[in-house]
C-alpha positions in Angstrom: 25.9 22.5 -0.2 24.8 19.7 -2.5 21.4 17.9 -2.4 22.4 15.1 -4.7 26.2 14.4 -4.3 27.8 11.6 -6.3 29.3 10.3 -3.0 28.1 10.4 0.5 24.8 11.6 1.9 23.1 14.7 0.5 22.1 17.6 2.7 18.5 18.5 3.3 18.5 21.9 1.4 14.7 22.4 1.5 14.7 22.0 5.2 17.4 24.6 5.5 15.4 27.1 3.4 12.1 26.5 5.1 13.7 26.8 8.5 15.4 30.1 7.5 12.4 31.7 5.9 9.7 30.2 8.1 11.4 29.8 11.6 8.0 29.6 13.4 6.9 26.6 11.4 9.7 23.9 11.9 9.1 20.5 10.2 8.2 18.0 12.9 10.9 15.5 11.8 8.7 12.4 11.7 10.1 9.3 9.9 9.8 9.6 6.1 8.7 13.2 6.2 11.3 14.3 3.7 9.4 12.0 1.2 6.1 13.8 1.4 5.4 15.9 -1.7 2.7 17.9 -3.4 1.7 17.6 -7.1 0.4 20.9 -8.6 -0.3 19.4 -12.1 -4.0 18.7 -11.4 -4.5 22.3 -10.5 -3.0 23.8 -13.5 -6.1 23.9 -15.8 -8.0 26.0 -13.2 -5.0 28.2 -12.5 -4.0 28.9 -16.1 -7.7 29.1 -17.2 -8.4 31.9 -14.9 -11.5 30.2 -13.4 -9.9 30.5 -9.9 -8.0 33.2 -8.2 -6.6 31.0 -5.4 -6.7 27.5 -4.3 -6.7 26.3 -0.6 -4.7 23.1 -0.1 -6.0 20.7 2.7 -3.4 20.8 5.6 -1.2 17.8 6.2 -2.8 15.4 8.6 -1.1 15.0 12.0 -0.4 11.2 11.3 1.8 12.0 8.3 0.7 8.7 6.4 2.6 6.2 8.5 1.3 3.1 6.7 3.0 2.9 3.2 2.6 -0.2 1.1 3.3 -1.2 -2.5 1.6 -3.9 -4.5 2.8 -5.2 -8.0 0.1 -6.6 -10.3 1.9 -8.6 -12.9 0.9 -8.3 -16.5 1.5 -12.0 -17.1 -1.6 -12.8 -14.9 -3.6 -10.7 -17.5 -5.2 -7.9 -15.3 -8.4 -6.5 -16.7 -8.5 -3.2 -18.5 -8.9 -0.3 -16.1 -11.7 1.6 -17.7 -12.3 5.3 -17.1 -15.4 4.3 -15.0 -13.3 2.1 -12.8 -10.7 4.7 -12.5 -13.2 7.4 -11.4 -14.7 4.9 -8.9 -11.3 4.1 -7.4 -10.3 7.8 -7.3 -13.4 8.6 -5.3 -12.9 5.8 -2.9 -9.2 7.1 -2.4 -10.7 10.5 -1.7 -13.2 9.2 0.9 -10.6 7.2 2.6 -8.0 10.2 2.5 -5.4 8.0 0.9 -2.3 9.0 -0.8 -0.5 7.2 -3.5 -0.9 6.1 -7.1 -1.8 3.4 -9.5 0.2 3.4 -12.8 1.2 1.1 -15.5 4.9 0.1 -15.5 6.9 -2.5 -17.4 5.4 -5.8 -17.0 2.3 -4.8 -14.9 0.7 -2.2 -12.6 2.2 -0.6 -9.5 0.0 0.4 -6.7 1.4 2.6 -3.9 -1.0 3.4 -1.0 -0.3 5.4 2.1 -2.8 6.0 4.9 -3.3 6.4 8.7 -4.2 2.8 9.2 -3.5 -0.7 7.8 -7.2 -1.5 7.4 -7.8 1.4 5.0 -4.9 0.4 2.9 -6.0 -3.3 2.7 -9.5 -2.4 1.8 -8.4 -0.1 -1.1 -5.8 -2.6 -2.3 -8.6 -5.3 -2.5 -10.8 -2.7 -4.4 -8.1 -2.2 -6.9 -7.5 -5.9 -7.2 -11.2 -6.4 -8.0 -11.2 -3.6 -10.5 -8.3 -5.3 -12.3 -9.9 -8.8 -11.9 -6.5 -9.9 -10.5 -5.6 -11.7 -7.3 -4.2 -9.4 -4.6 -0.4 -9.7 -4.5 1.6 -9.5 -1.3 2.3 -6.0 -0.2 5.9 -4.7 0.5 6.8 -1.6 2.5 7.1 1.6 0.4 10.1 3.7 1.0 9.7 6.1 -2.0 8.2 9.5 -2.2 4.5 9.9 -1.2 2.5 12.6 -3.1 -0.4 14.1 -1.3 -3.7 12.8 -2.8 -4.2 9.8 -5.0 -3.3 9.9 -8.7 -3.5 7.7 -11.7 -1.2 9.4 -14.3 -3.4 8.3 -17.1 -6.2 10.7 -15.8 -3.9 13.7 -15.6 -3.8 16.3 -18.4 -0.6 16.3 -20.3 2.2 18.2 -18.6 2.7 21.8 -19.8 6.4 22.3 -20.3 6.1 25.9 -19.6 3.7 25.3 -16.7 4.0 26.3 -13.1 
């Protein structure tokens, strides 16, 4: 069984394992469910530091984030610096709106991926990012890549611990 074959379509090995070990909790099989992920990196400091014994993760909402959009802010249009204060404000707004996604610097600009239950929440958050960058809001495109629970801006996360979880 090969998850990532060089030819053809790979098998959903995680689904097989979960269905076998947890038969009472089958995956609902909604479109793009296989692209939902969870990032443990933000929890590492508390876990490794011994300040917590356990962490409870919020359950996945029933809607499974059907609206998934990406925006590319071109560097050539000179976006404003995303200060730490602006990052924290956007992070707080994303938590309140229960958005998933990321904002990260990539070659030639910034990539924003937002996933939510409804179109209006996505549009409002994209507009807030646009204002924070002092940049015109680019056209959105459907996002077909992985969606990680929560909203992250990699520059805010602590450095990855190679021997970590």
